[in-house]
C-alpha positions in Angstrom: 0.0 0.0 0.0 1.8 3.1 -1.2 1.2 6.8 -0.3 -1.5 8.9 -1.9 -1.3 12.6 -2.8 -4.2 14.3 -1.0 -5.4 17.8 -1.8 -7.0 19.7 1.1 -8.8 23.0 1.5 -10.0 24.6 4.7 -8.7 23.4 8.1 -11.5 23.2 10.6 -11.1 24.2 14.2 -10.1 21.0 16.0 -7.6 21.8 18.8 -5.5 18.7 19.7 -7.5 16.7 17.1 -10.8 17.2 19.0 -13.8 17.8 16.8 -16.8 19.4 18.5 -20.5 18.5 18.4 -22.4 20.2 15.5 -19.2 20.4 13.4 -19.9 20.2 9.6 -17.1 19.3 7.2 -17.6 20.4 3.6 -15.7 19.0 0.6 -12.0 19.8 1.1 -12.3 20.4 4.9 -9.8 18.6 7.1 -8.7 18.2 10.7 -5.4 17.0 12.1 -4.4 15.1 15.3 -2.5 16.8 18.1 0.7 15.1 17.1 0.2 16.1 13.4 0.5 12.5 12.3 -3.1 11.8 11.3 -5.5 13.8 9.1 -9.2 13.4 8.5 -10.3 14.7 5.1 -13.8 15.2 3.7 -12.8 14.6 0.1 -14.4 16.2 -2.9 -15.4 12.8 -4.2 -17.7 12.3 -1.2 -15.4 10.0 0.7 -14.5 10.7 4.4 -10.9 9.4 4.8 -8.5 9.1 7.7 -4.8 9.3 6.6 -1.5 8.7 8.3 0.8 11.5 7.2 3.9 10.4 5.3 6.3 13.3 5.4 5.2 17.0 5.9 1.8 17.6 7.4 -0.7 19.6 5.2 -1.4 23.3 5.4 -4.7 25.0 4.2 -5.1 24.9 0.5 -2.2 22.5 -0.1 -1.6 18.8 -0.6 0.3 16.1 1.4 1.4 12.5 1.1 -0.6 10.0 3.2 -1.5 6.4 3.9 -5.3 5.9 4.0 -6.2 3.9 7.1 -10.0 4.2 7.2 -12.7 5.5 4.9 -16.5 5.8 4.9 -16.5 4.3 1.4 -18.9 7.0 0.1 -16.8 8.0 -2.9 -18.7 8.8 -6.1 -20.9 11.4 -4.3 -19.4 14.8 -5.2 -20.5 17.5 -2.8 -21.2 15.2 0.1 -20.4 16.5 3.6 -19.8 15.2 7.1 -21.6 16.1 10.4 -20.8 15.4 14.0 -24.4 15.4 15.2 -25.8 16.5 18.6 -27.8 13.3 18.7 -24.6 11.3 19.0 -24.4 10.1 15.4 -21.7 10.7 12.8 -23.2 11.0 9.3 -22.0 11.6 5.8 -24.7 13.2 3.7 -25.4 13.9 0.1 -28.1 16.5 0.3 -30.6 15.1 2.8 -29.6 11.5 2.0 -27.4 9.7 4.6 -24.7 7.8 2.8 -22.9 6.5 5.9 -23.5 6.7 9.7 -21.7 5.5 12.8 -25.1 4.3 14.2 -24.4 5.9 17.6 -27.5 8.1 17.8 -29.2 8.4 21.2 -26.0 9.2 23.0 -25.3 12.5 24.7 -22.2 13.4 22.7 -18.9 14.8 23.9 -16.6 15.0 20.9 -14.8 13.1 18.1 -11.1 12.7 18.6 -8.2 12.1 16.1 -6.0 10.3 18.5 -2.2 10.3 18.6 -2.2 6.5 18.3 -3.9 6.6 14.8 -7.4 5.8 16.1 -10.4 8.0 15.5 -12.8 7.7 18.4 -16.2 9.1 19.4 -16.7 9.9 23.1 -19.9 10.6 24.9 -20.4 13.5 27.4 -19.0 11.3 30.2 -15.8 10.7 28.2 -16.6 7.1 27.4 -15.7 5.9 23.9 -18.8 4.7 22.0 -17.3 4.2 18.5 -13.9 4.1 16.9 -12.2 3.2 13.6 -9.9 0.6 15.1 -6.9 2.0 13.3 -4.7 2.4 16.3 -1.0 1.8 15.5 0.6 -1.2 17.1 4.0 -0.1 18.4 6.0 -3.1 19.4 9.4 -2.4 21.0 12.4 -3.0 18.8 14.5 -3.1 21.9 17.3 -2.5 22.5 17.5 -0.4 19.4 20.5 1.8 18.9 20.4 5.5 18.9 21.3 7.6 15.8 25.1 7.5 15.1 25.7 4.5 17.3 28.8 2.5 16.3 29.6 -1.1 16.8 30.6 -4.3 15.1 29.0 -7.0 13.1 28.9 -10.6 14.2 27.8 -13.6 12.3 25.2 -15.2 14.6 27.3 -16.8 17.3 30.6 -16.8 15.4 32.4 -13.5 15.3 33.0 -12.0 11.9 36.2 -10.5 13.4 38.0 -10.8 16.7 36.5 -9.6 20.0 38.8 -6.5 20.0 36.6 -4.9 17.4 39.1 -4.8 14.6 38.7 -5.9 11.1 36.0 -3.6 9.8 37.5 -3.5 6.3 38.0 0.2 6.6 34.3 0.9 7.0 33.1 1.4 10.5 29.8 -0.4 11.2 27.0 2.0 12.2 23.3 2.3 12.6 21.1 5.3 11.8 17.5 5.7 12.9 15.3 8.3 11.2 11.5 8.7 11.5 11.1 6.3 8.6 14.0 3.9 8.4 16.5 1.7 10.2 19.8 1.6 8.3 22.6 -0.8 9.4 25.8 -0.7 7.3 29.5 -1.0 7.3 32.4 -3.3 6.5 33.4 -6.6 8.0 36.4 -8.9 8.0 36.8 -12.3 9.5 39.3 -15.1 10.0 37.7 -18.1 11.8 38.2 -21.8 11.3 34.5 -22.5 12.0 33.6 -20.2 9.0 35.8 -22.1 6.7 38.7 -19.6 6.4 38.7 -15.9 6.0 36.7 -13.3 4.1 35.7 -9.7 4.0 33.0 -7.5 2.5 30.5 -4.8 3.1 26.8 -4.8 4.1 23.9 -2.4 4.0 20.4 -3.1 5.2 17.7 -0.5 5.0 14.3 -1.3 6.6 11.2 0.9 6.4 9.7 1.2 9.9 6.7 3.5 9.4 3.6 3.8 7.3 1.4 0.9 6.2 1.5 -2.8 6.5 3.9 -2.9 3.6 7.6 -3.1 4.4 10.3 -2.0 2.0 13.7 -3.7 2.4 16.9 -3.3 0.5 20.0 -5.3 1.1 23.5 -5.2 -0.5 26.1 -7.6 0.8 29.4 -8.3 -1.0 32.0 -10.7 0.2 32.4 -14.0 2.0 31.0 -16.0 3.8 27.8 -14.8 2.0 27.0 -15.1 -1.6 26.3 -11.8 -3.2 23.0 -10.3 -1.9 21.6 -7.3 -3.7 17.9 -6.6 -3.8 15.1 -4.3 -3.0 11.7 -5.8 -2.4 8.4 -5.3 -0.5 6.4 -7.5 1.8 4.0 -7.5 4.7 5.0 -7.0 8.4 4.1 -9.5 11.0 4.8 -9.4 14.7 7.6 -11.7 15.9 9.1 -12.5 19.2 10.2 -9.1 20.6 10.5 -7.7 17.1 9.0 -8.2 13.6 9.4 -10.2 10.4 8.6 -9.6 6.8 8.1 -12.0 3.9 9.2 -10.3 0.7 7.9 -10.6 -2.8 11.2 -11.8 -4.2 11.0 -14.9 -1.9 13.4 -13.6 0.7 12.4 -13.2 4.3 13.7 -10.8 7.0 13.4 -10.7 10.8 14.7 -8.0 13.2 14.7 -8.6 16.9 16.5 -7.5 20.1 20.0 -8.9 20.8 20.4 -8.9 24.5 24.1 -9.5 24.7 25.8 -11.2 27.5 29.0 -13.4 27.9 31.2 -10.7 26.4 28.7 -9.7 23.7 27.2 -6.2 23.6 23.4 -5.6 23.2 22.3 -4.7 19.8 20.0 -5.6 16.9 19.9 -9.1 15.5 18.9 -9.5 11.8 18.3 -12.7 10.0 17.3 -13.1 6.4 16.9 -15.9 3.9 17.1 -15.7 0.1 18.6 -18.0 -2.5 20.8 -19.6 0.1 20.1 -20.9 3.6 19.1 -18.6 6.4 21.8 -16.0 7.1 22.0 -13.9 10.2 24.1 -11.2 11.8 24.1 -9.0 14.9 24.9 -5.4 15.0 26.4 -5.0 18.5 26.5 -1.6 20.2 30.0 -0.5 21.3 29.2 3.2 21.6 28.8 3.1 25.4 27.4 6.3 26.9 27.8 8.1 23.6 24.8 6.3 22.1 23.5 3.7 24.5 21.1 0.9 23.7 17.5 2.0 24.5 13.9 0.9 24.1 12.8 1.8 20.6 9.7 4.0 19.9 9.6 3.7 16.1 6.2 3.1 14.7 5.4 -0.1 12.9 1.9 -0.9 11.6 1.7 -4.7 11.6 -1.9 -5.3 10.8 -4.4 -4.2 8.2 -6.6 -1.4 9.5 -10.1 -2.4 10.6 -12.9 -0.8 8.9 
């Protein structure tokens, strides 16, 4: 599921993402959550759509990139509008004809809220939720993740790619970079170990999309022994995994990312395993930054299930 370019008009008054009773949203009107990550748009085609912002949030009379997470499915009705009714019902109208309704009439209404977790919920006057879209984002911990600019070393599962003194990085210091969208692990490695069948060296770069939709985007480029050449970019679907997540890719490869707790002389870090044209391969990126960039519980978003609807 890719991003969509969404055109918007007038921004309605919705402080902190809270939409008041008797609010009417005309075509092009929109509201945004308090954390600026979710936008509700009454589109010109008649569809009421909740988006997760991908990139820069919108401004009045502009456009933005977004992932649709919920919709009233009332497209094809140009000129339709949306009302948060005092009788407790949410309704999309075309003229006087109701195209969609939440079915919550008969409640003393409080407000409609675009929540920071991605859910849109309707609350009664007592603050009790009476309806919601079910689009809240599942945020599993990728822990311990490594803070931006952390440095470390690569290890091949339980067999070191180089000695325990953190030498042999092939001139390219291993590092991890965390942005709002991606986890990038890259650098050089060099090993000499009898259990690996001799010696070898190479470089590796793995980039994993962490935010957005259920679709994951993964690119990997590995050159050098003990691996065969790995060079691909492919998409798949995220699934929860033990303490982390996994993704089966369209090219037949699979990827899992999970915490690596360290111990026994090994540093905490991120363990990555993947399979492709060869048996399952795996490596750990161990944090050796110490206080400069310590391991910490991750807060990166990851949507791992299709939105309810």
